[in-house]
C-alpha positions as CSV (number, residue, x, y, z in Angstrom):
1,M,30.6,-14.0,-12.6
2,Q,30.9,-11.9,-15.8
3,N,29.0,-8.7,-16.0
4,N,27.7,-8.2,-19.6
5,I,27.6,-4.6,-20.7
6,V,25.9,-3.6,-23.9
7,L,26.7,-0.3,-25.8
8,I,24.0,0.8,-28.2
9,T,25.4,3.2,-30.9
10,N,25.9,3.5,-34.7
11,N,29.0,5.7,-34.2
12,D,32.1,3.7,-34.6
13,K,34.4,6.4,-33.2
14,A,32.3,6.8,-30.1
15,A,32.2,3.0,-29.7
16,L,36.0,2.7,-29.9
17,S,36.5,5.5,-27.3
18,I,34.0,4.0,-24.9
19,Q,35.6,0.5,-25.3
20,K,38.9,2.0,-24.2
21,K,37.3,3.5,-21.1
22,I,35.6,0.1,-20.3
23,L,39.1,-1.5,-20.1
24,L,39.6,0.4,-16.9
25,L,36.9,-1.7,-15.3
26,R,37.3,-5.3,-13.9
27,N,38.5,-7.9,-16.3
28,T,35.3,-9.8,-15.5
29,D,33.2,-7.1,-17.3
30,A,32.6,-7.7,-21.0
31,L,31.4,-5.0,-23.5
32,T,29.3,-5.8,-26.6
33,V,28.5,-3.1,-29.2
34,I,25.2,-3.2,-31.1
35,G,23.4,-0.8,-33.4
36,Y,20.1,1.0,-32.9
37,E,18.1,-1.1,-35.3
38,N,16.2,-3.8,-33.4
39,C,18.3,-3.1,-30.4
40,F,15.8,-4.4,-27.8
41,E,15.5,-7.7,-29.6
42,N,19.3,-8.0,-30.0
43,I,20.2,-7.4,-26.4
44,K,18.1,-10.3,-25.1
45,K,20.8,-12.9,-26.0
46,Y,23.4,-10.9,-23.9
47,R,21.3,-10.4,-20.8
48,P,23.2,-7.3,-19.8
49,V,23.5,-5.9,-16.3
50,L,24.2,-2.4,-17.8
51,V,23.1,-0.8,-21.0
52,L,25.0,2.2,-22.3
53,Y,22.8,4.1,-24.8
54,H,24.5,6.7,-27.0
55,L,21.9,9.3,-27.6
56,K,22.4,11.6,-30.6
57,D,21.0,15.1,-30.9
58,D,18.0,14.0,-32.9
59,E,14.3,14.2,-32.0
60,K,13.5,10.9,-33.7
61,E,16.3,9.1,-31.9
62,A,15.2,10.5,-28.6
63,E,11.8,9.1,-29.1
64,N,13.3,5.7,-30.0
65,F,15.4,5.8,-26.9
66,L,12.4,6.5,-24.6
67,N,10.4,3.7,-26.2
68,F,13.4,1.3,-25.8
69,L,13.8,2.3,-22.1
70,Q,10.1,1.8,-21.4
71,K,10.0,-1.6,-23.1
72,L,13.2,-2.7,-21.2
73,K,11.9,-1.7,-17.8
74,Q,8.6,-3.4,-18.4
75,T,10.3,-6.7,-19.2
76,K,10.8,-8.9,-16.1
77,E,14.3,-10.1,-16.9
78,F,15.5,-6.5,-17.4
79,E,13.7,-4.7,-14.5
80,T,16.9,-4.4,-12.5
81,T,19.2,-3.7,-15.4
82,S,20.9,-0.3,-15.1
83,V,20.7,2.1,-18.1
84,M,23.2,4.9,-18.6
85,M,22.4,7.6,-21.2
86,L,25.4,9.0,-23.0
87,Y,24.5,12.3,-24.6
88,E,26.0,14.7,-27.0
89,Y,23.5,17.5,-26.2
90,L,21.4,17.4,-23.1
91,D,17.6,17.9,-23.6
92,E,16.1,18.3,-20.2
93,D,12.6,17.2,-21.3
94,V,14.0,14.0,-22.7
95,L,16.0,13.5,-19.5
96,S,13.0,14.0,-17.3
97,S,11.0,11.5,-19.3
98,A,13.8,9.0,-19.2
99,F,14.0,9.1,-15.4
100,E,10.3,8.6,-15.2
101,K,10.7,5.5,-17.3
102,G,13.6,4.1,-15.2
103,L,16.9,5.7,-16.3
104,T,19.7,5.0,-13.9
105,D,22.2,7.8,-14.7
106,F,23.5,10.1,-17.5
107,M,26.7,11.8,-18.6
108,P,28.3,13.3,-21.7
109,V,29.8,10.9,-24.2
110,D,33.1,12.7,-24.0
111,S,33.4,12.4,-20.2
112,S,36.9,11.9,-18.7
113,D,38.1,8.4,-18.2
114,S,37.9,8.6,-14.4
115,E,34.4,10.0,-14.4
116,F,33.2,7.4,-16.9
117,T,34.8,4.6,-14.8
118,I,33.3,5.8,-11.5
119,R,29.8,6.4,-12.9
120,T,29.8,3.1,-14.7
121,I,30.9,1.2,-11.6
122,W,28.2,3.0,-9.6
123,C,25.6,1.8,-12.1
124,L,26.8,-1.8,-11.8
125,Q,26.7,-1.5,-8.0
126,K,23.1,-0.1,-8.1
127,R,22.1,-3.0,-10.3
128,E,23.6,-5.5,-7.8
129,F,21.7,-3.7,-5.0
130,L,18.4,-3.8,-6.9
131,S,18.9,-7.5,-7.8
132,E,19.5,-8.3,-4.1
133,T,16.5,-6.3,-3.1
134,E,14.3,-8.1,-5.6
135,E,15.5,-11.5,-4.3
136,K,14.7,-10.5,-0.7
137,K,11.2,-9.3,-1.9
138,D,10.7,-12.7,-3.6
139,I,11.5,-14.4,-0.3
140,L,9.2,-12.1,1.7
141,S,6.4,-12.6,-0.8
142,Q,6.8,-16.4,-0.6
143,L,6.5,-16.1,3.2
144,K,3.3,-13.9,2.6
145,I,4.9,-11.0,4.5
146,I,4.6,-8.7,1.5
147,D,2.1,-8.8,-1.5
148,K,3.6,-10.5,-4.5
149,K,2.3,-7.9,-7.0
150,N,3.0,-4.6,-5.4
151,H,5.3,-5.5,-2.5
152,A,3.1,-3.8,0.1
153,Y,2.9,-5.5,3.5
154,T,0.1,-8.0,3.8
155,E,-2.8,-7.7,6.3
156,N,-1.2,-10.1,8.8
157,Y,2.0,-8.1,9.1
158,T,1.1,-4.5,8.5
159,Y,0.3,-3.7,12.2
160,T,3.4,-5.3,13.5
161,I,5.7,-3.6,11.0
162,L,4.2,-0.1,11.6
163,K,4.2,-0.5,15.4
164,E,7.9,-1.4,15.3
165,E,8.7,1.5,12.9
166,S,6.9,3.9,15.3
167,K,9.3,2.9,18.1
168,K,12.2,4.2,16.1
169,N,11.0,7.7,15.4
170,W,7.8,9.8,15.2
171,G,5.8,9.9,12.0
172,C,2.4,10.5,10.6
173,F,0.0,7.5,10.5
174,V,-2.7,7.4,7.8
175,V,-5.6,5.1,7.2
176,V,-7.1,5.3,3.7
177,A,-10.1,3.6,2.2
178,P,-12.3,3.9,-0.9
179,D,-15.6,5.6,-0.2
180,I,-18.4,3.1,0.4
181,N,-20.3,3.8,-2.8
182,V,-17.3,3.1,-5.0
183,R,-15.9,-0.1,-3.5
184,S,-17.4,-2.3,-6.2
185,K,-15.5,-0.2,-8.8
186,I,-12.0,-0.2,-7.3
187,S,-10.0,-3.1,-5.7
188,P,-7.6,-2.6,-2.8
189,Q,-4.8,-3.7,-5.1
190,S,-5.7,-0.9,-7.6
191,L,-5.8,1.7,-4.9
192,M,-2.5,0.5,-3.5
193,N,-0.9,0.7,-7.0
194,A,-2.2,4.3,-7.3
195,I,-0.8,5.2,-3.9
196,K,2.6,3.7,-4.6
197,K,2.9,6.0,-7.7
198,I,2.6,9.1,-5.4
199,V,4.5,8.2,-2.2
200,R,8.2,7.9,-1.7
201,T,10.0,4.6,-1.7
202,C,10.9,5.1,2.0
203,D,7.2,5.4,3.0
204,I,5.6,2.2,4.4
205,L,2.4,0.8,3.0
206,G,0.3,-2.2,4.0
207,Y,-3.1,-3.7,3.7
208,A,-5.4,-3.7,6.8
209,T,-8.8,-5.2,7.3
210,D,-11.3,-5.0,4.5
211,F,-10.6,-2.1,2.1
212,K,-8.3,-0.1,4.5
213,I,-4.7,0.7,3.6
214,Y,-2.3,1.8,6.3
215,L,0.5,4.3,5.5
216,W,3.5,5.5,7.6
217,F,5.3,8.7,6.8
218,R,8.5,9.0,8.9
219,E,9.1,12.4,10.4
220,T,6.5,14.0,8.1
221,E,4.3,16.9,9.3
222,K,0.5,16.5,9.0
223,E,0.4,19.5,6.5
224,N,2.7,17.6,4.1
225,V,0.7,14.4,4.5
226,L,-2.5,16.2,3.6
227,K,-0.7,17.4,0.4
228,I,0.2,13.8,-0.4
229,L,-3.4,12.7,0.1
230,E,-4.7,15.5,-2.1
231,K,-2.2,14.4,-4.7
232,I,-3.5,10.8,-4.5
233,K,-7.0,12.1,-4.9
234,R,-6.1,14.1,-8.0
235,Y,-4.3,11.0,-9.5
236,L,-7.5,8.9,-9.2
237,T,-10.4,9.6,-11.6
238,S,-13.5,11.4,-10.3
239,D,-15.3,8.0,-10.3
240,Y,-13.0,6.7,-7.5
241,T,-13.2,8.8,-4.4
242,I,-11.3,8.0,-1.1
243,S,-11.4,9.1,2.5
244,A,-8.8,9.1,5.2
245,G,-8.0,9.6,8.9
246,Y,-4.5,10.6,9.8
247,I,-2.6,11.7,12.9
248,E,1.0,12.7,14.0
249,T,2.6,10.4,16.6
250,K,5.0,12.8,18.3
251,N,3.5,12.3,21.7
252,I,1.2,9.3,21.4
253,A,1.7,5.6,21.3
254,F,1.0,3.7,18.0
255,D,-2.0,1.8,19.4
256,S,-3.7,5.0,20.4
257,A,-2.8,6.6,17.1
258,E,-4.3,3.6,15.2
259,E,-7.5,3.8,17.1
260,L,-7.9,7.6,16.7
261,A,-7.0,7.5,13.0
262,N,-9.6,4.7,12.4
263,R,-12.2,6.7,14.2
264,A,-11.4,9.7,12.0
265,L,-11.7,7.5,9.0
266,S,-15.1,6.3,10.1
267,K,-16.4,9.8,10.3
268,A,-14.8,10.7,7.0
269,L,-16.5,7.8,5.3
270,L,-19.9,9.0,6.5
271,K,-19.2,12.3,4.7
272,G,-17.4,10.8,1.7
273,N,-14.4,12.1,-0.2
274,T,-13.0,13.6,3.1
275,F,-9.7,13.7,4.9
276,L,-9.9,14.2,8.7
277,Y,-7.1,14.8,11.1
278,A,-7.5,12.8,14.3
279,K,-6.8,15.0,17.3
280,E,-5.8,13.4,20.5
281,P,-8.5,13.8,23.1
282,K,-7.9,16.6,25.7
283,T,-9.4,14.7,28.6
284,K,-8.7,11.1,29.6
285,E,-11.3,8.5,28.8
286,I,-13.2,7.2,31.8
287,N,-11.9,3.9,33.1
288,L,-14.9,1.6,32.5
289,E,-13.5,-1.0,34.9
290,A,-13.1,1.3,37.8
291,N,-15.5,1.1,40.7
292,V,-17.5,4.1,39.5
293,K,-19.9,5.5,42.2
294,N,-22.3,7.0,39.8
295,F,-23.4,4.0,37.8
296,K,-25.7,6.0,35.6
297,L,-22.8,8.2,34.4
298,H,-20.7,5.1,33.9
299,K,-23.4,3.4,31.8
300,E,-23.9,6.5,29.7
301,N,-20.2,6.8,28.9
302,F,-19.9,3.1,28.1
303,V,-22.9,3.2,25.7
304,K,-21.7,6.4,24.1
305,K,-18.3,4.9,23.4
306,L,-19.8,1.7,22.0
307,E,-22.3,3.5,19.9
308,S,-19.5,5.6,18.4
309,I,-17.9,2.4,17.3
310,L,-20.9,0.2,16.3
311,S,-23.2,2.7,14.6
312,P,-20.8,3.8,11.8
313,L,-19.2,0.3,11.6
314,F,-22.6,-1.5,11.1
315,Y,-23.8,1.1,8.7
316,Q,-20.6,1.1,6.5
317,T,-20.5,-2.7,6.5
318,Q,-24.1,-3.0,5.4
319,K,-23.6,-0.5,2.6
320,R,-20.4,-2.2,1.5
321,Y,-21.9,-5.7,1.4
322,E,-25.3,-5.0,0.0
323,E,-24.0,-5.1,-3.6
324,K,-21.9,-8.2,-2.9
325,L,-24.4,-10.4,-1.1
326,F,-27.0,-11.0,-3.8
327,E,-30.5,-11.9,-2.6
328,T,-29.5,-11.5,1.0
329,K,-31.3,-9.2,3.4
330,I,-29.1,-7.3,5.7
331,T,-30.5,-5.6,8.8
332,Q,-28.7,-3.9,11.7
333,T,-29.7,-2.2,14.9
334,V,-27.8,-0.5,17.7
335,T,-29.6,0.1,21.1
336,E,-28.6,0.8,24.7
337,E,-29.1,-2.9,25.6
338,K,-27.7,-4.8,22.6
339,S,-26.8,-4.4,19.0
340,L,-27.6,-6.8,16.1
341,F,-26.3,-7.4,12.6
342,K,-28.3,-10.0,10.7
343,L,-27.9,-11.7,7.3
344,E,-30.8,-13.7,5.8
345,N,-31.5,-15.5,2.6
346,D,-33.4,-18.6,1.4
347,K,-30.5,-20.8,2.5
348,G,-30.4,-19.6,6.1
349,T,-30.0,-16.9,8.7
350,S,-26.9,-15.7,10.5
351,T,-26.9,-13.2,13.4
352,F,-24.1,-11.2,15.0
353,T,-25.3,-10.0,18.4
354,V,-23.3,-7.6,20.7
355,S,-24.5,-7.3,24.3
356,Y,-23.0,-5.5,27.3
357,P,-24.0,-7.0,30.6
358,G,-22.8,-4.9,33.6
359,F,-21.4,-2.3,31.1
360,T,-17.8,-3.4,31.8
361,K,-17.2,-5.7,28.8
362,I,-19.0,-6.8,25.7
363,N,-20.2,-10.2,24.6
364,I,-20.4,-11.2,21.0
365,E,-22.7,-14.1,20.0
366,I,-22.5,-15.5,16.5
367,I,-25.1,-17.9,15.3
368,H,-25.2,-19.5,11.8
369,N,-28.6,-21.3,11.3
370,I,-28.1,-22.7,7.8
371,K,-30.5,-25.1,6.1
372,D,-29.3,-28.7,5.7
373,S,-26.5,-28.0,8.1
374,E,-25.9,-28.2,11.9
375,L,-26.4,-25.0,13.9
376,K,-23.1,-23.2,14.4
377,A,-22.8,-20.9,17.4
378,E,-19.9,-19.1,18.9
379,K,-19.5,-16.7,21.9
380,L,-16.7,-14.2,22.3
381,Y,-15.9,-11.8,25.1
382,I,-13.9,-8.5,24.8
383,E,-12.7,-6.7,27.9
384,T,-13.1,-3.0,28.1
385,E,-9.4,-2.2,27.7
386,E,-9.2,-4.4,24.6
387,L,-12.3,-2.8,23.0
388,T,-11.4,-1.3,19.6
389,E,-13.2,-0.7,16.3
390,Q,-10.5,-2.8,14.5
391,K,-11.2,-5.8,16.7
392,I,-15.0,-5.7,16.2
393,D,-14.5,-4.9,12.5
394,Y,-12.3,-8.0,12.1
395,I,-14.8,-10.3,13.9
396,L,-17.7,-8.9,11.9
397,N,-16.0,-9.4,8.6
398,S,-15.1,-12.9,9.5
399,F,-18.7,-13.6,10.4
400,I,-19.8,-12.3,7.0
401,K,-17.2,-14.4,5.2
402,D,-18.3,-17.5,7.1
403,F,-21.9,-16.8,6.0
404,Q,-20.8,-16.6,2.4
405,N,-19.0,-19.9,2.7
406,Y,-21.9,-21.6,4.4
407,T,-24.5,-20.4,1.9
408,K,-22.6,-20.7,-1.4
409,D,-23.6,-23.3,-3.9
């Protein structure tokens, strides 16, 4: 397959010199020379894999080059095209701006033949790598493993990917979410796009339940992660505030880290605009399935643990959905005997009841009593060792989505 290379210059002498250097490349590579005027429109018919842009020492030409580069990288068919800047005089400000806009490499226009050949071949190889990467991303997006728009992992795969990554090495695990009062103003996709502009390409990002976003920073200390979170906060406008829970995983399994980070996030969301480091508990949690002699102590610990999950979860969910569920009354209570989350409007009533018989497991009873429809009921049981905020959060959000579907016009 022929690799089309386009050289953009008005300097005939420079064009001739570069053409001679290009001859050192494979005979399957073809070079076309075009002028600066209408250069973006003119390269479309050549579909180049590499663009060589001869930049003269001229402020106006530098501006034209940056505009050309930005337009090129924002065009789908050229997003993997490599761009080499050939300069006569190096302006570091122009160079920095060019790299922000997607420049691949740069070198003096009078570079030696060997340097020119090696750097050009490197640009071609990088383009091939990017093209292969984009093809793989397209396949993954078709399989719904990654999001089509921003290539972050989808909700169904984030947990699996991060857990496998945690087995390879330690890292810092982060759970980020918009504050409750701004969730109607910013979508998870918008927040993800903002985060991707700050983090490194090697960092792993994925969607979790509801508005949460999971991040994994390989071999990164918590102090550096906090700096990244602060940088994300500064990037967002003051109207969009976020909170996060984060934890290092040097001496802790990923499942425990996920639970602790989510607990920290819940506390952070109650304060708002807060980042909390999740410390591993110093004492082991009481085994609720053990044959505990002191039942009163056993009960108190069970209820305390459950309240720490249900109270903030029910509160946050109510606040989050009050603006979305129009003309729907939301009530929620958490007691020592059972907890209730209730949705009610003129089309029907749905209840999400959590009870804890024996204080060794929890029962979840879901009832949808919708007018002009059969009564829909469901019972779920969660054993103590499987009890996590994420599991109840997922079931609760599914309950609300079912209510929305049952009551929509």
